[in-house]
C-alpha positions as CSV (number, residue, x, y, z in Angstrom):
1,Q,0.5,0.1,-0.1
2,D,2.8,2.2,0.7
3,V,4.5,1.5,-2.5
4,A,1.1,2.3,-4.7
5,A,0.5,5.5,-2.9
6,L,4.6,6.1,-4.0
7,E,3.7,5.8,-7.4
8,Y,7.3,3.2,-6.8
9,R,8.6,2.2,-10.0
10,A,11.8,0.4,-9.9
11,P,10.4,-3.1,-10.4
12,H,8.5,-2.5,-13.3
13,L,11.7,-1.0,-14.5
14,A,14.0,-3.4,-13.6
15,A,11.7,-6.1,-14.9
16,A,11.4,-4.6,-17.8
17,S,15.6,-4.2,-18.6
18,L,16.1,-7.7,-17.6
19,A,13.3,-9.1,-20.0
20,T,15.3,-6.6,-22.4
21,A,18.3,-8.0,-22.4
22,F,17.5,-12.0,-22.1
23,P,18.3,-13.7,-25.7
24,A,16.1,-16.5,-25.3
25,P,12.5,-16.7,-24.1
26,P,13.2,-16.0,-20.3
27,D,10.6,-19.1,-18.9
28,G,13.9,-21.3,-18.4
29,A,15.4,-19.4,-16.4
30,R,16.6,-19.7,-13.1
31,V,16.5,-16.3,-10.9
32,L,17.3,-14.5,-7.5
33,D,15.7,-12.0,-6.4
34,V,17.1,-10.8,-3.5
35,A,15.5,-8.6,-1.6
36,C,12.5,-9.9,-2.7
37,G,10.5,-7.8,0.0
38,T,6.9,-9.4,-0.7
39,G,6.7,-9.9,-4.0
40,L,6.9,-6.8,-6.2
41,V,9.8,-7.5,-8.2
42,A,8.3,-11.2,-9.1
43,R,4.9,-10.0,-9.9
44,E,6.9,-7.8,-13.1
45,L,8.7,-10.5,-13.5
46,H,5.8,-13.0,-14.0
47,R,4.2,-11.3,-16.4
48,R,7.1,-11.2,-18.6
49,G,7.3,-15.0,-19.0
50,F,9.9,-15.8,-15.8
51,R,8.7,-19.1,-13.9
52,C,11.5,-19.7,-12.3
53,L,11.7,-17.3,-9.6
54,H,13.8,-18.2,-6.5
55,G,13.6,-14.8,-3.4
56,V,15.9,-14.2,-0.3
57,D,15.2,-11.6,1.9
58,G,16.0,-10.4,5.6
59,S,12.6,-10.3,7.0
60,A,10.7,-13.2,8.0
61,G,7.7,-11.3,7.6
62,M,8.4,-10.2,3.9
63,L,8.7,-14.1,3.3
64,E,4.8,-15.0,4.2
65,R,3.9,-12.5,2.4
66,A,6.0,-13.3,-0.9
67,R,5.2,-17.4,0.4
68,H,1.4,-15.8,-0.6
69,T,1.7,-14.3,-4.3
70,E,3.1,-18.1,-4.9
71,L,5.0,-16.8,-7.8
72,Y,8.3,-18.5,-5.6
73,Q,9.6,-21.8,-6.1
74,E,11.6,-21.1,-3.8
75,L,11.9,-18.5,-0.2
76,Q,14.5,-18.3,2.0
77,Q,16.0,-16.2,5.1
78,C,19.3,-14.4,4.8
79,V,20.6,-11.3,5.9
80,L,22.6,-9.4,3.5
81,G,26.1,-8.6,4.4
82,R,26.0,-10.6,7.2
83,E,25.9,-14.3,5.1
84,P,26.7,-15.6,2.4
85,L,23.3,-15.7,-0.3
86,P,22.1,-19.4,-0.3
87,A,22.8,-20.6,-2.9
88,P,25.3,-22.7,-5.0
89,A,28.6,-21.0,-7.1
90,E,26.7,-19.7,-10.7
91,H,23.6,-21.1,-10.4
92,Y,21.6,-18.4,-11.7
93,D,20.6,-17.1,-14.7
94,A,20.4,-13.6,-13.2
95,V,19.9,-12.0,-10.0
96,T,18.3,-8.7,-9.2
97,V,18.2,-6.3,-6.2
98,V,15.4,-3.4,-6.3
99,G,14.5,-1.1,-3.7
100,A,17.1,-2.5,-1.1
101,L,21.1,-1.0,-2.3
102,G,20.5,2.5,-0.1
103,E,21.7,3.9,2.3
104,G,21.1,2.2,5.8
105,Q,19.8,-1.3,3.8
106,V,22.2,-3.4,1.9
107,P,25.9,-2.8,2.2
108,V,28.0,-1.8,-1.6
109,T,30.0,-5.2,0.1
110,V,27.9,-7.6,-0.9
111,L,28.8,-7.3,-5.1
112,P,30.9,-10.0,-5.2
113,E,28.4,-12.0,-4.1
114,L,25.9,-11.1,-6.5
115,L,28.7,-12.2,-8.6
116,R,29.2,-15.3,-7.0
117,V,26.1,-16.8,-7.4
118,T,25.1,-15.9,-11.1
119,K,26.2,-18.0,-13.8
120,P,28.7,-16.6,-16.7
121,G,27.3,-14.8,-18.8
122,G,24.3,-14.5,-16.9
123,F,22.8,-10.7,-16.0
124,L,22.7,-8.8,-12.8
125,C,19.7,-5.8,-11.9
126,L,20.3,-3.7,-9.3
127,T,18.6,-0.5,-8.8
128,T,19.4,2.6,-6.7
129,R,17.8,5.9,-5.8
130,S,19.3,9.8,-6.7
131,N,18.1,11.4,-4.0
132,P,20.3,13.7,-2.1
133,S,20.2,11.6,1.4
134,N,21.2,8.5,-0.7
135,L,23.6,10.1,-3.1
136,R,26.8,9.7,-0.7
137,Y,25.6,5.4,-1.0
138,K,25.1,5.9,-4.4
139,G,28.7,7.4,-5.2
140,E,30.2,4.6,-3.4
141,L,28.2,2.1,-5.4
142,E,29.0,3.1,-8.7
143,A,33.0,3.5,-7.6
144,E,32.3,-0.5,-7.0
145,L,30.8,-1.6,-9.7
146,G,33.2,0.7,-11.7
147,R,36.1,-1.1,-10.2
148,L,34.1,-4.7,-10.9
149,E,33.6,-3.6,-14.4
150,R,37.7,-2.3,-14.6
151,S,38.9,-5.8,-13.3
152,G,36.8,-7.7,-15.5
153,A,33.9,-9.3,-13.2
154,W,31.2,-8.2,-15.6
155,Q,30.4,-5.8,-18.7
156,K,27.7,-2.7,-18.0
157,L,24.7,-3.0,-20.1
158,L,22.5,0.7,-18.7
159,A,23.2,2.5,-16.6
160,Q,19.5,4.5,-17.2
161,E,18.9,7.4,-14.6
162,V,15.2,7.7,-14.3
163,E,13.3,11.1,-13.2
164,H,10.0,10.0,-11.8
165,W,11.4,6.6,-9.7
166,E,9.0,7.1,-7.0
167,R,7.3,10.2,-5.3
168,A,9.4,12.2,-2.3
169,T,8.1,11.8,0.8
170,S,10.0,15.3,1.8
171,E,10.8,18.6,0.1
172,E,14.4,18.4,0.4
173,E,14.8,15.2,-1.3
174,S,12.7,15.6,-4.2
175,T,14.4,16.3,-7.9
176,G,14.2,20.2,-8.5
177,S,10.5,20.9,-7.8
178,T,8.9,17.9,-9.5
179,G,7.7,16.0,-5.7
180,Y,9.2,13.0,-7.2
181,I,13.2,11.5,-6.7
182,S,15.1,10.3,-9.1
183,G,16.7,6.7,-9.0
184,V,18.6,4.8,-11.2
185,V,18.7,0.9,-13.1
186,Y,21.8,-0.9,-14.0
187,L,22.1,-4.0,-15.9
188,Y,25.4,-5.7,-16.3
189,Q,25.9,-9.0,-17.6
190,K,29.2,-11.6,-15.8
191,C,32.0,-11.9,-17.8
192,P,32.6,-15.4,-19.0
193,I,35.6,-16.7,-17.5
194,S,38.7,-17.0,-19.9
195,T,40.9,-19.9,-19.3
196,L,44.8,-19.3,-18.8
197,K,47.0,-21.2,-20.8
198,E,49.1,-23.2,-19.4
199,G,53.2,-22.6,-20.0
């Protein structure tokens, strides 16, 4: 109800970006929805043909709500930044983190863990807000995204700035005088592992 009142568009925007990147029909793709909350992203992914959805969240209450959507094949509790994701390496065709990469939420240090569970050639779709109180975090996030790209871990496919991300809850947070805050959708593709020649 809260996010509906705020006209929160991140789940829709992220799912649309991910669906566009997929080279084949997505029904067989295994997707991990990190910080899945009540299942807003799952609903959007399901509308676009994704059927194999796994979710993790730190809140048992949120997971209970997500379970009622009947959109997830698997749901597990996990506090990001404190525990590793409950998944083997290179397990998922895509990983999403929508609405949780922000000040006081999921730490920037989780990015390598997201990469660990993504298959080589798989996609990672992340979002963050661009409102004043999140700019320091956004700067740290983008520095780490860039560092991982330079190291050859993944390549950036998209960084889409969106003006009307959601309604601002105060005038100070508003972008200009629009009454909205802005945000960003990032889409990365994990690089295939290069094999080093011996000798």
